[in-house]
Steps between C-alpha positions, in 0.01 A plus 500: 500500500235279367201448734332249269187698470404861435344740756217516602467115476488278813796306361723806518411555867529116571860512361579812708393324826688176406816718490414674834514162691222481758395856508129552552282730301427717802874578524531631142423825340532534117623822358415592142432766257228337293145480623410217255811274546639581831217618730228287353730192515577559857135550594396189314771309682397630851807703568526874595632739253655840453427692165800705386293777332790687355282680238237635752219314340155503659490294814144411460573198288763358739408193718850519652527504873730800479606752235832687476623755248863478599700183588626662832146493624501122519725502812206670689270209418737217584 
């Protein structure tokens, strides 16, 4: 589906929140596998994030609130 703007732009996240209907930023956690598009976008927008680090890359570069290497780890965070 077209979000009208690419990640990590503010427009992408603005459109996401419009579709969520009255959800506040502190109720959202963004899950993504890209540090530059997903995690940076979430950080710049002021929402928490989970980095899906499926390749086992160095965690030193991550500004994510949480890091997982397997999707089933997400349930322990939520």
